N, C-alpha and C positions, 0 to 999 in steps of 0.2 A: 505494501500499501506507500502509496505517495504522502510522504510526511509535509505539512501547509503549515508556515509559521508566518508571521506577523514580524514586517520589517519597519513599517512606516506608522503611523499615525497623526488626523487629524481633529482636532474638537474643537467646538466652541459651544459656549453654555451659558446661562447667567451668572456663572460662578467666573468666568471671564472668559476670552476672546481667543487663549492658545491653550493647548493638553496641557502646558508648565505652570500658569497660571488658574486655570478649573484646579488640578490636584492638590494646588499648595492651599487654596480659598477651603477644599475638600477637606484636607487634614487636621486643617486649624478649626475646624469644627465650625464654617462660616457658610451663610445662607446666601444666594444670589435671589431671594423671593424678596417681591417688596409690596408695599400698595401699589396700585395703578390703576387711571383711569384712562386708556387709551380712545376708548369711543367713551364721547359727552352724553350720547345718551341710553348707556350703560353705568349704573354703580360702581364705583372703586372697588376695585376686587385684588388679593392678593397675586400673584403673577410674577413666574420666573422670566423677565425682558432681559435680552442681551444687550440691548439700551435704552433709551429713553419712549421710543417708540419701536412698534413691532418692526420686526427683521422681513426685508425680503428675500423671498424662498431662494432668485439667482446669487444673490447675495452673496447667502452666507452658506449655498452649492460650491461655489465660488472658492470662496474662504477657507472654507476647510479640504477640500480635495488640492489646493493650492498645499497649505500646511500638511498633507501628506506625504504630498509628492517630496517637499524638502527637507522633510524628516527621513524620508527612505532615500535622500541623497538620488533622487532620479528627475530627469529635465525633457520634457515633452519635445518631439513629438515618443508617444509610444503608443507605436500603432499594432503592434500583437499583443496589447494589453486588453483583459475583458471588462467589462463595467457592468457593478449589481450597485446600484444606488434605489434602494428604497425611501417610499413613505407613504406615510396613511391617512393626511389629508392632502399633500403635492401641493397645487395652486387654486386652493379654494381661496384665499382671499382672493387672487384678480378675480374669480367669478364669483364673489361676493360685491367688490366693486362693480362690476359688467354690472347686477344686477339691480345696482344701488342706485347707477348709471342712467339705465331704462325706465329707472320709476322716477327718476329726478326730470326727465324727457317727456315720460308720458304725463306726469304732474303740469307740467312749463306747457304742454301742446293743448291738454284740457283747459286750461286756464284763456291760453289766446282764443279759442274756439271760441268764448264766451265773450272777449271783449271787442274780437273784430267783426266789425256789424260787415263789411263791403262783401267779404269773400264766405259769407257763415254757410250759404250753398253749395259753397265748391266744395269736393273732393277735396280732403288731406294726404299727401302719401303716407307711407305708415310709417313710425317714429323708430328709429335704429338708435343704439348706443352709441355713444364716442367711442372712436377708437380706442382701445385698453392698449395699454403702453407695451405687451405683447400680442400677438395675433392672439386668437381664440383656438389655432391650434398650435401654439406653445405650450399651450395652460394643458393639453390633453396630461391625464396623468404618469405618462410614461417617459414624456418631454421635458423632464430633469433630469434624468438620466442619460438621455440625447446627448442634454447640453454638458452633462460631464464628459461626456465621450468626446465629443467635440475639444471641452476645451484642454483634452490632453494628448487631443491627435489620436483617438483610439478607432481606428476600421476593423476590429472584430467581435465578439459580443456584447449582446447590451440585454442587463434583464434591469425589468424594475418592478419589487417585488411590493406588494401593497399586503399586509394581513395585520391592522391593528398595531396594537402594542407589540405583535411580536414578531412585526417589519425586521427591526435591527439585526437581531440573531436570525433571520431567516436568511437575511441577503445574505452574512454571512459563511452560513450554511450552503446558500447556491456556488458562493465565489468558491470554498472550499472542494464542492462539487467537482465543479468546473475543470479545476487542477486535479483531482484526483483521476480524472477519469480523461486526462490528456487532451483534454481542448484548451486550455491556458497554460501557461506556467506561469502567468502573473492577472491579479485581477484586484482591480480598483471597488473596495465594500464599502458600504454602510448606510447611513440611513441620517434621512434631512428633515427636518419637522420647522414651521413655522406655524403653529398652530393659533395664535392669540387674532381670533378674528370675532366680530359678533356674533356669528352663527355658533360658531364651537365655546362659547363661552358661555352665550344661552340654553346652548343644548345642555352642558353638563349641571347648569345650574338647573332648569327644567328637572333634571331628572333626579336632583337631589344629590349630588357623587360631589357638589365643590365644596371646599376649605372657605371659613370664611374671612380663618384670620392666620390659619399659615398651613404646613404640613408635616402630619405626625407621624411617619410610618410604625406601624406595631405597637402604638399609643392606647393606652386605654381611653384617653380624652380623643381620637381622633376625629377629624370635623371630614373627612373627603380630599379629594387631590386637588391639588395648585399645577396648572396650564403653565410649562414653561416651553421657552425656545431652543432648540438645541441640535445641533449635531455632531456625528463622530464617523470618519472615514478611514478604513485601513486599506496597506497595500498588503496584501499576501500573495506568497509566494512558493514554489515547491522549495524544500530543504537545500535543494541539490541547486538550482540558481541563485538563490540567497546565499551560499557558500562560494560557486565561481566568484561571485562580485563584491564579496567579504563584505556583507553588511552587516547591520548589528541587528539581531534577533530578540523580540521582545519576550514573544512565547510561543509554544505550538498549539494548534488548535487538534484537540484528540479526536473529537464526536461531537456529535446534538442529537436532539431530538425533537420531534415534533410531532404533538398530537391536537386532534381538534372533539371538543366535550360534546359538539349536536347534542344543544342540550337550549339554549335559551341564547337571544340578541344580545343581551351585555348582561347575564347573570353566570356567576361560575357553577358547572357541575355540582350541589352541595357535598359530596363526598367525596370529590377531588381526586375522580378516578382517573380519568383523563390525564391529568397533571401530573400522577402519578406514573404512570403510561409514558408520558414523554421523560420523567427523570429518570427512570428504570432504562429506557430507548436510549438515550443520552448515554450510562455510564455501563451497556451493553457494547455498545458503539465505540466508545473507549477505551475499552478493557479496565472498566475501574471498577470495584468497589463502595457500596457508602462510603465508610470509613478510612476511603481514602481520599476522602475531601478534604482541605485545609479549612475554605474558605469560601462559602456562598454569598454572591451579590444576589439580591434577595430582588423579586422584582417591586413589594413594598409601597402600594401606590397611598398610601393612609386611609381608603376607604374601609369600610366596616365588611362587606364582602370579601374584599380578595385579601385584606392581612389576613381576615380570620381564617379562611382555606388554607391561603401561601404558609404560615403557620403551623398549622393542623398538617400538613403533609412534609413539613422540614421534621416537626418534632416526630410522623409516626416512623419516617424512612431515615433519618442520620442519627448518630451520635448526640449527645448531650454538648458534646463539648467544641464541634464547629461552630467557628466565626460566622454571625449574621452580621449585615446591614445593608441598607438601602439609602442610593444617592439623592432620592429624590425629595428627600427633606431640605436638601442643600439646591437642587437645580429645577423643582419644580420637575412635574410627570410632562416628558417631551413627547409622550404618545410614541410614534414608528420609530422615533430613535432613540428612546428609553434603553433598549438593548444594546445597540452598539454603544450609546455613552457607559452603561454599566461592565460590558467587553472593554471599553479603553481601560476603565478606573481597576478593572480585576487585574489589566496587564500591568498598568504602574503598581499595585499594590506587589505581584510578582517580582518585578521589577528592584523595589525599592527595599521588601518585605516591610512593607506597612501596611495593618487592617484599617482601611478608611471608615469613621465613624456614622453611626448611623443618625445624622442633623436630627434635630426636633424631637427625638423618642427619648422622653422623660422616666415615663413608668410604663413597662412594656406588659402588655396583655399574656403574652407569654413565653412560657418557660426556655429559653432558648439563652446561649451564648451571643446577646447583642452586643456590638462591635459602640462603646459611647463615645469613646473617645480613643482618637488613633493611637495603635499602640502598634511597639516591635512584635513580629511574632515570625516564626520558620515559615513558611507559604511555599509549596509545590505546585499544588494542584488543587484549582479554582472550579467551579461552576457558577454559570450566570443563568437566572432565569428571567421570563419573560411570560406573561399570562394575557391578552386580551380580549376585548369586546368578541363574542363571539364564539368566546372557549378558546381563543387561539394560542395555544401554549407551544412556548420552546425553550430548548433549554441548550447550553453550551459548553465544553467540558477545555479548561486551555492547560497546560503545562509549562514550567517555568522551563 
């Protein structure tokens, strides 16, 4: 079996605009979540914004891909490089703006009909939205991955996975398969999310899933999730190629698990059966046992149901000594990018031999070894988990 390693990481989050800045803020126990009101029609909410206003997807993608290539000491064009860039929301912000503009045009037209007496009997042409900054073709869900391919000059395989909060790990898994099957020796893979839009904020609020003050994963007094912007992209290569060019190696992707609950649109299956199957599948493919895992980067959204079932699954499967934390109390929930951010932080934990803290956790509801402040530890094997809406479960195992 071809070994697949990570030789470059690009990461942008509410904690910082670089991998190192985000990591340093995380291990210091800081949070990038603040009270914001980016849209005047909506009340202020805690959000994980990268800047003062919501970031544009194209800008975020370019930043994170450039950072990953620079970290891997690669220079475009990379003609034979695969591209797997996922997102659960993609260009949704652009589509909402198109809809708002159409509404403004319609309102303006209706008002003109009433005021214009001379041509009130003449037919008016259909009202069209003003041209958006991107053409509508450029805002289709897969076009962000295509844009990344253009950015690096890649003419090979391009994939654009979309699997709710499991997207990031799924993207990495697809990249691993491309390399192991011999279709590529190198793949740029990860996920980018710019989800701070009126529809997304309102949707989670209407579901009762949004927090009012902050994100507190696995805490007895957790309120719900906090939306965050973010992206993490990796350079994945065969070990052979990485050694040929004497690249630095963050870690090896051992295996992954991907399952679906087939239960409900947004509620996880109460017994966690599919989530358990996902973890078991991942460990079997990685040739690991439950006791081999030194650290689990949990999904840990801060919602009642997710944390309850995830805590139950970890308690049922793993020894009590395994260290557990979630980074969403620091970055916010970056939806489709969250698994990719989790993998990036897991790789830095392996590199630095430091367990990152579960920021926001004060009083744990579950009897697990939660990391509440960063601590040095011997870490060799890490498991990263993502559990998405629709019951999409993903797990990935990483070796130092």
